[in-house]
C-alpha positions in Angstrom: 101.1 93.0 82.1 104.5 94.7 81.9 108.0 93.6 81.1 110.7 93.3 83.8 114.4 94.0 83.2 117.1 93.8 85.8 120.7 95.0 85.6 123.6 96.8 87.2 124.8 100.3 86.7 128.6 100.7 87.2 129.2 103.4 89.8 132.7 104.5 90.8 134.3 101.1 91.6 131.0 99.5 92.5 127.7 98.3 91.1 124.1 99.6 91.6 121.4 96.9 91.1 118.2 98.1 89.5 115.0 96.7 88.1 112.7 98.3 85.5 109.0 97.3 85.4 107.6 98.4 82.1 108.8 100.2 79.0 111.1 103.1 79.7 110.5 104.6 76.2 106.8 104.4 75.6 106.2 108.1 76.0 105.3 108.1 79.6 107.6 109.7 82.2 109.1 106.8 84.2 109.0 106.8 88.0 112.2 106.1 90.0 111.7 104.8 93.6 114.3 105.5 96.2 114.1 103.4 99.3 114.6 104.4 102.9 116.9 103.6 105.8 119.5 104.7 105.1 120.4 101.0 104.8 117.1 99.4 103.7 116.5 97.6 100.4 114.0 98.0 97.6 111.9 95.1 98.8 109.7 96.9 101.3 108.7 99.6 98.7 108.2 97.0 96.0 104.4 97.8 96.0 105.0 100.8 93.9 105.5 98.5 90.9 101.7 98.4 90.8 101.9 101.7 89.0 103.5 100.0 86.0 100.2 98.3 85.3 99.0 101.7 84.0 101.8 101.9 81.4 104.3 104.0 83.4 107.6 102.3 83.9 108.7 102.0 87.5 112.4 101.7 88.4 113.5 100.3 91.8 117.1 100.1 92.9 119.2 99.1 95.9 121.3 101.9 97.1 125.0 101.3 97.5 125.8 99.1 100.5 122.4 97.4 100.4 120.5 94.6 98.9 121.9 93.4 95.6 124.2 96.4 95.1 127.8 96.3 96.2 128.2 95.9 100.0 131.1 97.7 101.7 131.1 96.7 105.4 134.7 97.9 105.8 133.7 101.5 105.1 133.4 103.9 108.0 130.9 106.7 108.6 133.0 109.2 106.6 132.2 107.2 103.4 128.4 107.2 103.8 127.4 110.7 102.9 124.4 112.3 101.3 126.6 113.4 98.4 127.5 109.7 97.6 123.8 108.8 97.2 123.1 111.9 95.1 125.9 110.9 92.8 124.7 107.3 92.6 121.2 108.5 91.7 122.5 110.8 88.9 124.6 107.9 87.6 121.6 105.6 87.5 119.5 108.1 85.6 122.3 108.6 83.1 122.8 104.8 82.8 119.1 104.3 82.0 119.1 107.3 79.6 116.2 109.0 81.4 118.0 111.9 83.0 116.0 114.3 80.8 112.6 113.0 81.8 111.7 111.3 85.0 109.7 111.5 88.2 111.1 110.6 91.6 109.5 109.0 94.6 111.5 108.7 97.8 110.2 107.0 101.0 111.5 108.0 104.4 115.3 108.5 104.0 114.6 108.1 100.3 112.4 111.2 100.5 115.2 113.1 102.2 117.4 112.1 99.3 114.8 113.0 96.8 114.5 116.5 98.4 118.2 116.9 98.2 118.1 116.0 94.6 115.1 118.3 93.8 116.7 121.4 95.5 119.4 121.2 92.8 116.6 121.8 90.2 117.7 119.1 87.7 116.1 119.9 84.3 114.8 116.3 83.8 112.9 116.1 87.1 109.2 116.4 86.2 107.5 115.6 89.5 108.5 114.4 93.0 106.8 112.4 95.7 108.1 112.7 99.2 106.7 109.8 101.3 106.9 109.6 105.1 110.0 111.8 105.3 111.3 114.5 107.8 112.4 117.9 106.7 115.0 117.9 109.5 116.3 115.3 111.9 115.8 117.6 114.8 112.1 117.5 114.2 112.3 113.8 113.6 114.0 113.2 117.0 111.5 115.5 118.8 108.6 113.5 117.3 110.2 110.2 118.1 110.7 111.3 121.8 107.0 112.3 122.0 105.8 109.0 120.5 108.2 107.0 122.6 106.9 108.7 125.7 103.5 107.2 124.8 104.7 103.7 124.9 103.8 101.5 128.0 106.0 102.4 131.0 107.6 99.0 131.1 108.7 99.3 127.5 110.1 102.8 128.1 112.1 101.5 131.1 113.5 98.6 129.1 114.6 100.9 126.3 116.3 103.3 128.7 118.0 100.5 130.7 119.6 98.9 127.7 120.6 102.2 126.0 122.3 103.2 129.3 124.0 99.8 129.6 125.0 99.7 125.9 123.2 96.4 125.5 121.0 97.4 122.6 121.7 94.2 120.8 119.8 92.2 123.4 116.6 90.3 122.7 114.8 92.4 125.4 115.8 95.7 123.7 114.7 94.3 120.3 111.3 93.3 121.7 110.8 96.7 123.2 111.8 98.4 120.0 109.3 96.2 118.2 106.4 97.8 120.2 107.3 101.2 118.7 107.7 99.7 115.2 104.4 98.0 115.4 102.7 101.3 116.3 104.6 103.7 114.1 106.5 101.9 111.3 104.1 99.2 110.0 100.8 98.4 111.7 100.0 95.3 109.8 100.2 91.9 111.6 102.1 90.0 110.5 104.3 92.3 108.4 104.2 91.6 104.7 107.0 89.3 103.4 108.6 92.1 101.5 108.8 94.3 104.6 110.3 91.4 106.6 112.9 90.8 103.8 114.1 94.3 104.1 114.5 94.2 107.9 116.2 90.8 107.7 118.7 92.2 105.1 119.4 95.2 107.5 120.0 92.8 110.3 122.5 90.8 108.1 124.4 94.0 107.1 123.6 97.1 109.1 126.6 99.0 107.9 124.8 101.9 106.2 122.0 102.2 108.8 124.3 102.3 111.8 126.7 104.8 110.1 124.1 107.3 109.0 121.2 106.7 111.4 122.0 104.6 114.4 120.7 101.5 116.1 117.0 102.2 115.9 114.5 104.7 114.4 114.3 106.7 117.6 117.9 106.4 118.8 119.7 108.4 116.1 123.4 108.9 116.6 124.7 108.6 113.1 125.9 111.2 110.5 122.4 112.3 109.7 121.7 113.4 113.2 121.9 117.1 112.4 120.6 116.9 108.8 118.2 119.8 107.8 116.9 120.9 104.5 114.2 123.3 105.6 116.0 126.5 104.5 116.6 125.1 101.0 113.1 123.7 100.3 111.9 126.8 98.5 114.3 126.0 95.7 112.2 123.0 94.7 110.3 123.8 91.5 108.9 120.4 90.5 105.3 119.5 91.3 105.4 117.9 94.8 103.2 115.4 96.5 103.7 114.7 100.3 102.5 111.4 101.8 102.3 110.4 105.4 100.2 108.2 107.8 98.1 109.2 110.7 100.2 107.1 113.1 103.5 107.7 111.2 106.8 108.2 113.0 107.1 111.0 110.4 104.5 112.9 112.5 102.7 116.0 111.0 105.1 118.5 112.6 108.0 116.6 110.8 106.3 116.9 107.4 104.9 120.4 107.8 107.9 122.3 106.6 107.7 120.6 103.2 104.1 121.9 102.8 105.1 125.4 104.1 108.2 125.9 102.0 107.5 124.1 98.6 105.2 126.2 96.4 102.1 124.3 95.5 102.9 121.1 97.5 100.0 118.7 98.0 99.8 116.6 101.1 97.7 113.4 101.7 97.5 111.7 105.1 96.4 108.1 105.1 94.2 107.6 108.1 94.8 103.9 108.7 98.6 103.9 108.2 101.8 104.6 110.0 105.1 104.8 108.1 104.2 102.6 105.2 100.9 103.5 103.5 102.1 101.8 100.4 101.6 98.5 102.2 99.1 99.5 104.9 96.7 101.1 102.5 98.2 99.8 99.3 95.4 100.4 96.8 94.5 103.8 98.1 98.2 104.9 98.1 98.8 103.8 94.6 95.7 105.7 93.4 96.9 108.9 95.0 100.3 108.6 93.5 99.0 107.6 90.0 96.5 110.4 90.0 99.1 113.0 91.0 101.6 111.9 88.4 98.9 111.7 85.6 97.7 115.2 86.5 101.1 116.8 86.4 102.8 114.8 83.7 100.0 114.5 81.1 100.8 117.6 79.1 104.5 116.8 78.8 103.8 113.2 77.8 101.3 114.3 75.2 103.9 116.6 73.7 106.5 113.8 73.7 104.2 111.4 71.9 103.7 113.8 68.9 
């Protein structure tokens, strides 16, 4: 079994909550996990702590505005920028003393953040896993429109009706949205408790999600609407693993630019999953990530242990 340590990293005038599973200084490169949203919590990606069983420390954290970190419901959209979360990540790495040697896994928005981090070529980044993430929001919206058009006609009509009327907070709209989520976000029934905790937390404080994304996964009107990293991806030098699900809202055309533009990038599609292979095919997903990290980090870890 592994040790568990929790704490807070002071960041600007705020606090970033984190949890470390395992030993940060046992010679194995630790894995930092960045959750999605923007506006989710670490709970729904908690499964990646399984990797700590093999001796590699795994760090989860709640990004600013979410979970156990400082909430700022009074802040408007101008505050919630990619640069803020990049600075928070750098601060956490420094606080933990691992900025010279770490791997980074980002899921959904977390993968977008991880890519933004990787294009800066930080010296300490030894490997990156981009899970269920788009390379541009234009591609994401195109895929979302295509998937939405495959929903039952009555569901589509309900979505359009409430979006036009501005009544997206209604129970009917929530239920119609749930049909999309059950197909393309998490196909398990019922959703695992950790996934439900994240969505409950977002309902309780949707500040970040509404500011950067919008009201739903397919109705994106926030500050990330025009986000695009495709023309910068070639700068990424760290070994890169791409993950997606066969029924993922991050459809193949959304992920493809990562494969095309990042030299040597590997891509695994989980055939029974949508947006959360880490819970939908948990064991298989963990094996893929563990194998990738071991293959690309072994040489450096052996050198460090000498």
